[in-house]
C-alpha positions in Angstrom: 0.0 0.0 0.0 1.2 3.4 -0.8 0.9 6.6 1.2 -0.9 9.2 -0.8 -0.5 12.9 -0.4 -4.3 13.4 -0.3 -4.4 16.5 2.0 -6.6 18.6 -0.3 -9.0 15.7 -0.4 -8.9 14.3 3.2 -8.1 15.7 6.5 -8.3 12.7 8.8 -7.8 12.7 12.5 -6.8 9.6 14.5 -8.6 10.3 17.8 -9.8 6.6 18.2 -6.2 5.5 17.8 -4.8 8.1 20.2 -7.4 7.4 22.9 -8.0 3.6 22.7 -4.8 1.7 22.5 -5.7 -2.0 23.3 -8.9 -1.8 21.2 -7.4 -2.1 17.8 -4.6 -3.4 15.8 -2.8 -1.3 13.2 -3.2 -2.8 9.8 -3.1 -2.2 6.1 -5.7 -3.1 3.4 -5.0 -5.9 0.9 -3.9 -4.8 -2.5 -6.6 -4.0 -5.1 -5.2 -4.9 -8.6 -7.4 -2.4 -10.5 -9.8 -0.3 -8.4 -12.7 1.2 -10.2 -15.3 3.4 -8.7 -18.8 2.1 -9.1 -20.9 4.4 -7.0 -20.1 7.6 -5.4 -22.4 9.5 -2.9 -21.9 13.0 -4.1 -24.5 14.5 -1.6 -22.7 12.8 1.3 -19.2 13.8 0.0 -20.4 17.4 0.0 -21.7 17.1 3.5 -18.3 15.8 4.6 -16.7 18.8 2.7 -15.0 16.5 0.2 -14.4 17.2 -3.5 -16.4 14.8 -5.4 -14.3 15.1 -8.5 -11.1 14.6 -6.5 -12.6 11.3 -5.2 -13.3 10.2 -8.8 -9.7 10.7 -9.7 -7.3 7.7 -9.6 -5.8 8.9 -6.3 -9.2 9.3 -4.7 -10.3 5.9 -5.9 -7.2 4.4 -4.5 -8.0 5.8 -1.1 -11.7 4.6 -1.2 -10.4 1.1 -2.1 -7.8 1.0 0.7 -5.0 1.0 -1.9 -3.6 4.3 -0.7 -3.5 5.9 2.8 -4.4 9.5 3.2 -1.6 11.6 4.8 -1.8 11.5 8.6 -4.2 8.4 8.7 -3.5 5.3 10.8 -5.6 2.5 9.4 -6.7 0.1 12.3 -8.9 -3.1 12.7 -11.0 -2.5 15.7 -11.4 -5.1 18.4 -14.7 -6.1 19.9 -16.5 -9.1 21.3 -20.1 -10.0 20.9 -23.1 -12.2 21.5 -24.0 -13.7 18.0 -27.4 -15.2 18.1 -27.1 -15.4 21.8 -23.8 -17.1 21.9 -20.8 -15.1 23.3 -17.7 -14.8 21.2 -14.8 -13.1 23.1 -12.8 -12.0 20.1 -14.6 -10.8 17.0 -13.4 -7.5 15.6 -13.1 -6.1 12.1 -12.3 -9.2 10.2 -12.5 -7.5 6.8 -12.7 -3.8 7.7 -10.4 -0.9 8.6 -11.0 2.4 10.3 -9.1 5.0 8.4 -9.8 7.8 10.7 -12.2 10.6 11.5 -13.5 13.5 9.4 -15.1 16.7 10.6 -18.0 17.5 8.4 -19.3 20.9 7.3 -21.6 20.9 10.3 -18.7 20.3 12.7 -19.6 16.8 13.5 -16.9 14.1 13.8 -17.5 11.2 11.4 -15.7 7.9 10.9 -14.4 6.9 7.4 -14.3 3.2 7.4 -13.6 0.6 4.8 -15.4 -2.8 4.5 -14.2 -5.6 2.3 -10.6 -4.4 2.3 -9.0 -7.7 3.0 -8.0 -10.1 5.9 -7.1 -8.7 9.3 -6.0 -10.4 12.5 -9.6 -10.7 13.5 -10.6 -12.5 10.2 -11.2 -15.9 11.9 -10.7 -17.8 8.8 -12.5 -15.6 6.3 -10.9 -14.2 3.3 -11.5 -10.6 4.1 -13.2 -9.8 0.9 -16.6 -8.6 0.0 -18.7 -9.3 -3.2 -20.1 -6.4 -5.0 -23.9 -7.1 -4.4 -23.8 -7.0 -0.6 -21.8 -3.8 -0.7 -24.3 -2.1 -3.0 -27.1 -3.4 -0.8 -25.6 -1.6 2.1 -25.4 1.5 0.0 -29.1 1.2 -1.1 -30.5 0.4 2.3 -28.4 3.0 4.2 -29.4 5.7 1.8 -33.1 4.7 2.0 -33.0 4.8 5.8 -31.4 8.2 5.7 -34.1 9.6 3.5 -36.7 8.0 5.8 -35.1 9.9 8.7 -33.8 6.8 10.5 -30.4 7.3 12.1 -28.0 5.3 10.0 -24.4 4.7 8.9 -24.1 5.7 5.1 -22.0 4.6 2.2 -19.7 7.2 0.6 -18.6 5.1 -2.2 -18.3 1.5 -3.6 -15.2 0.5 -5.5 -14.4 -2.8 -7.2 -11.0 -4.2 -6.7 -10.3 -5.9 -9.9 -10.5 -9.4 -8.2 -13.3 -12.0 -8.0 -15.0 -13.1 -4.8 -17.0 -16.3 -4.3 -19.9 -16.7 -1.9 -23.2 -18.2 -3.1 -22.0 -17.0 -6.5 -18.8 -15.5 -8.0 -18.9 -11.8 -8.2 -16.5 -8.8 -8.6 -14.8 -8.1 -5.3 -15.7 -4.7 -3.8 -14.9 -2.3 -1.0 -17.4 -0.1 0.8 -16.3 3.3 2.1 -18.8 3.7 5.0 -19.4 6.8 7.1 -20.6 6.7 10.7 -20.8 8.9 13.8 -18.5 6.2 15.2 -18.0 2.4 15.0 -18.2 2.0 18.7 -20.6 -1.0 19.6 -22.0 -2.7 22.6 -19.4 -5.4 21.6 -16.6 -2.9 22.0 -17.4 -2.5 25.7 -17.8 -6.2 26.1 -14.3 -6.8 24.7 -12.8 -4.0 26.9 -14.5 -5.3 30.1 -13.5 -9.0 29.3 -9.8 -8.0 29.1 -9.9 -7.1 32.7 -8.0 -3.9 31.9 -9.9 -1.3 34.0 -8.0 1.6 32.4 -9.0 0.5 28.9 -12.7 0.3 29.9 -12.5 3.6 31.6 -10.9 5.2 28.5 -13.5 3.8 26.2 -16.3 4.9 28.4 -14.9 8.5 28.6 -14.3 8.5 24.8 -17.8 7.4 24.1 -19.3 10.0 26.5 -17.3 12.8 24.9 -18.1 11.7 21.4 -21.8 10.8 21.7 -23.5 11.6 25.0 -21.4 14.5 26.5 -24.1 15.4 29.0 -23.2 12.1 30.8 -19.9 13.6 31.9 -21.7 15.9 34.3 -23.8 13.2 36.0 -23.0 11.8 39.5 -22.3 8.5 37.8 -21.1 9.1 34.2 -21.1 5.4 33.2 -24.8 5.0 34.4 -25.7 8.1 32.6 -24.1 6.8 29.5 -26.0 3.6 29.8 -29.2 5.5 30.1 -28.4 7.6 27.0 -27.8 4.6 25.0 -31.0 2.9 26.1 -32.8 6.1 25.1 -31.1 6.3 21.7 -31.8 2.6 21.0 -35.3 2.9 22.1 -36.0 5.6 19.6 -34.1 3.8 16.9 -35.9 0.5 17.1 -39.3 2.3 17.2 -38.3 3.9 13.9 -37.3 0.5 12.5 -40.8 -0.8 13.4 -42.6 2.2 12.0 -41.0 1.7 8.5 -41.2 -2.1 8.6 -37.4 -2.6 8.6 -36.0 -6.1 9.6 -32.3 -5.8 10.6 -31.7 -9.5 10.6 -28.4 -9.8 12.6 -29.0 -7.9 15.9 -25.9 -9.3 17.6 -24.4 -7.2 20.3 -21.5 -6.3 18.0 -24.1 -4.7 15.5 -25.7 -2.4 18.1 -24.0 1.2 18.1 -23.5 3.4 21.1 -24.5 6.3 18.9 -27.9 5.1 18.1 -27.3 4.6 14.5 -28.3 1.6 12.4 -25.1 -0.4 11.2 -24.4 -3.4 9.2 -26.9 -4.0 6.4 -26.3 -7.7 5.8 -29.4 -10.0 5.9 -31.8 -7.0 6.1 -34.9 -6.1 4.3 -38.1 -4.2 4.5 -41.4 -6.2 5.1 -44.0 -6.3 2.2 -46.8 -8.2 4.1 -47.0 -7.1 7.7 -46.1 -10.1 9.9 -44.2 -10.0 13.3 -42.7 -13.4 12.4 -40.9 -12.0 9.3 -37.4 -13.3 9.0 -35.2 -12.6 5.9 -31.8 -13.8 7.1 -30.5 -17.1 5.7 -29.0 -18.1 9.0 -31.7 -17.0 11.5 -33.5 -20.4 11.6 -35.2 -19.9 14.9 -36.4 -16.4 14.2 -34.5 -14.8 17.0 -34.3 -11.6 15.0 -37.8 -11.5 13.5 -39.5 -8.3 12.9 -41.6 -8.5 16.0 -38.8 -9.6 18.2 -36.6 -6.5 17.6 -37.6 -4.6 20.6 -37.0 -7.5 23.0 -33.6 -8.3 21.5 -32.6 -4.7 21.8 -33.3 -4.7 25.4 -31.5 -8.0 25.8 -28.4 -6.5 24.0 -28.6 -3.4 26.3 -28.5 -5.7 29.4 -25.1 -7.0 28.0 -23.9 -3.4 27.6 -24.9 -2.7 31.2 -22.9 -5.8 32.4 -19.9 -4.4 30.8 -20.2 -1.1 32.7 -21.0 -2.4 36.3 -17.5 -1.8 37.6 -17.7 1.9 36.6 -21.3 2.4 37.7 -20.5 1.8 41.4 -17.9 0.3 43.6 -20.6 -1.7 45.4 -21.5 -4.6 43.2 -25.1 -5.0 44.4 -25.7 -1.2 44.0 -24.3 -1.3 40.5 -26.5 -4.2 39.5 -29.5 -2.6 40.7 -28.8 0.7 39.1 -28.1 -0.9 35.8 -31.1 -3.2 36.0 -33.3 -0.1 36.6 -31.8 1.6 33.6 -32.2 -1.4 31.2 -35.8 -2.1 32.5 -36.6 1.5 31.5 -36.2 0.5 27.9 -39.8 -0.8 27.7 -41.4 2.5 28.7 -39.0 4.5 26.4 -39.6 2.3 23.5 -43.4 2.2 24.0 -43.3 6.1 24.2 -41.4 6.4 20.9 -43.5 3.7 19.2 -46.8 5.2 20.3 -45.7 8.6 19.1 -44.7 7.3 15.7 -48.0 5.3 15.3 -50.0 8.2 16.3 -48.3 10.3 13.6 -48.7 7.7 11.0 -52.4 7.5 11.4 -52.8 11.3 11.7 -53.9 11.5 15.4 -52.8 14.0 18.1 -53.5 13.4 21.8 -53.5 9.8 23.3 -55.4 7.0 21.6 -53.6 3.9 23.0 -56.4 1.3 22.3 -56.9 2.5 18.7 -53.1 2.2 18.0 -52.8 -1.1 19.8 -55.8 -2.5 17.9 -54.4 -1.4 14.6 -51.0 -3.3 15.3 -53.1 -6.4 16.1 -55.3 -5.9 13.1 -52.3 -5.7 10.7 -50.7 -8.7 12.3 -53.7 -10.7 11.7 -54.5 -9.5 8.2 -51.0 -9.2 6.8 -51.6 -6.1 4.5 -48.6 -4.6 2.7 -47.1 -2.6 5.6 -46.0 0.4 3.6 -49.1 0.6 1.2 -51.5 0.3 4.1 -50.2 3.2 5.9 -50.0 5.4 2.8 -53.5 4.3 1.9 -54.8 5.7 5.3 -54.0 9.1 3.9 -56.4 8.7 1.1 -59.0 7.4 3.6 -58.4 10.5 5.7 -59.3 12.6 2.6 -62.3 10.6 2.0 -61.0 9.0 -1.2 -62.5 5.6 -1.8 -61.5 2.3 -0.1 -57.9 1.7 -1.0 -57.3 0.5 2.7 -60.0 -2.2 2.4 -58.5 -3.6 -0.8 -55.4 -4.5 1.1 -56.9 -6.8 3.6 -59.0 -10.1 3.5 -61.3 -9.4 6.3 -62.9 -6.1 5.3 -65.4 -6.1 8.1 -62.6 -6.1 10.6 -60.8 -3.2 9.0 -64.1 -1.3 8.5 -64.8 -1.5 12.2 -61.4 -0.1 13.0 -61.7 2.6 10.3 -65.1 3.7 11.8 -63.4 4.2 15.3 -60.4 5.9 13.6 -62.7 8.4 11.6 -64.4 9.2 14.9 -61.1 10.0 16.6 -60.2 12.2 13.4 -63.6 14.0 13.8 -62.3 15.4 17.1 -59.4 17.1 15.4 -59.8 20.8 14.6 -57.3 20.4 11.6 -58.9 20.2 8.0 -58.9 16.7 6.6 -56.5 17.8 3.8 -54.0 18.9 6.5 -54.1 15.8 8.5 -53.6 13.7 5.4 -50.7 15.9 4.3 -49.1 15.4 7.7 -49.5 11.6 7.4 -47.9 11.7 3.9 -44.9 13.3 5.5 -44.3 10.2 7.7 -45.7 7.3 5.6 -43.5 6.7 2.6 -44.6 5.8 -0.8 -41.2 4.1 -1.6 -39.1 1.7 0.4 -36.4 -0.7 -0.9 -38.8 -3.2 -2.3 -37.0 -6.6 -2.1 -37.6 -7.5 -5.6 -36.4 -4.1 -6.9 -33.2 -4.4 -4.8 -32.4 -7.7 -6.1 -33.2 -6.8 -9.7 -30.8 -3.8 -9.3 -28.1 -5.8 -7.7 -28.2 -8.6 -10.2 -28.0 -6.1 -13.1 -24.9 -4.4 -11.3 -23.1 -7.6 -10.9 -23.7 -8.2 -14.7 -22.3 -4.8 -15.5 -25.5 -2.7 -15.8 -25.5 -0.1 -13.0 -28.4 1.9 -14.4 -31.2 0.0 -12.4 -29.1 0.6 -9.2 -28.8 4.4 -9.8 -32.5 4.5 -10.7 -33.5 2.9 -7.5 -31.2 5.1 -5.3 -32.7 8.1 -7.0 -36.3 7.2 -6.2 -35.5 6.2 -2.7 -33.9 9.6 -2.0 -37.4 11.2 -1.9 -39.6 8.5 -0.3 -42.5 10.6 0.8 -43.3 12.2 -2.6 -45.4 10.3 -5.3 -43.1 10.5 -8.3 -44.8 10.2 -11.7 -43.7 7.3 -13.8 -42.2 5.4 -10.8 -45.3 3.5 -9.7 -43.4 0.2 -10.1 -41.2 1.1 -7.3 -44.2 1.4 -4.9 -45.7 -2.0 -5.9 -45.0 -5.2 -4.0 -43.3 -8.2 -5.5 -45.9 -9.7 -7.8 -44.5 -13.1 -7.1 -44.9 -12.7 -3.3 -42.2 -12.2 -0.7 -42.6 -15.3 1.6 -39.5 -17.1 0.3 -37.2 -14.0 0.1 -33.9 -14.7 1.6 -30.9 -12.4 2.2 -27.2 -13.3 3.1 -24.5 -11.6 5.1 -22.0 -11.7 2.4 -19.0 -12.7 4.6 
């Protein structure tokens, strides 16, 4: 790997490296024989204060592929542990990824620049460290869709092919994803630090996370407890937003839960078509541990593992620490319910408190399995008094009619005009999500060398709440059904 003088292009800091010795290994990306830019997120590049044209030049592509290191950067593979499908692994880490360093964006926020698919590291655990093109483009698509939907998320800056082939379920071009995140600190990072028995490392990590993500915790009587409470709140809000848009993460291991509250690692993930709490898309989630309806409970379980890693910093007395941590994690349920209720009230256009109406709608949808996205969007039409598109999405029309009657009665108590209520609903109920069949079609075409469907899909998803003339196909469910849809992690 060469060291590139890319100072006009990148100004990277190594704050993570300076603060957290013991939580990484310095490493270099594997060579890329002929890196080629496949996708560049120009909007994000501008947000980061980067020159898109400079990123397109050979020197910029070399950095995005990991073939060159920006001046001042110290690439590292981060160490972390994690519970994977409930089973603890003491040493996971970035097996095929590198943190290049931190950028400060145009709003003054610190952001990680991270490479995924850049080759084997000491944490590779037998893998080849490479990534196929399709999963990297999937991460680009889903991350950008989540961003446009207003869900906190990591984002793709670029995807670069390496000039090599990678074999998973099929043989595809190898690729590297350049990912941007508020940070890559995870619950697993704290599990790893706690498991080392190095009290100083755990303290440094906790102080780093507080400074970076939850600075108010530094002023608390017990900063580590305040950090735990802040992360519980961030994750309660995040999971509620997942549920609102019908997103299924698929691999909610503790190493995939961020301290920042951003969604990370779009592997076996997808958006639901038919509403069903049992929906699973991951090829490896045979027992449905990470099914759509189980995501809140799994998040709370993961937060309990986070709390365990912080006990020694919460209080010197073990019993006191356990009680305080237990109370903080137990508060997840109330916090999640509050965020979920607010989201659902907005989606059905209601102000005030209508808990029974909301709860009955969730039960109705779970029983009737309407298309999750189309059902909520159709409620806007129903609020305007436009026909019966909602009824057409269910089997038991009498059941939905009974709920709609109660809903209309609740709306009648609102002083806002019907059009204003419907417009507000349209601002939170998307027309477009990454429909699974559209994503697969775009990725298949990209692997075959045609990137036009990928770029069209990304463009449509960038404005998910506005009906776009001529793009009706992107709002339609899979005509063949979605029950057998399976996604893979690409590792």
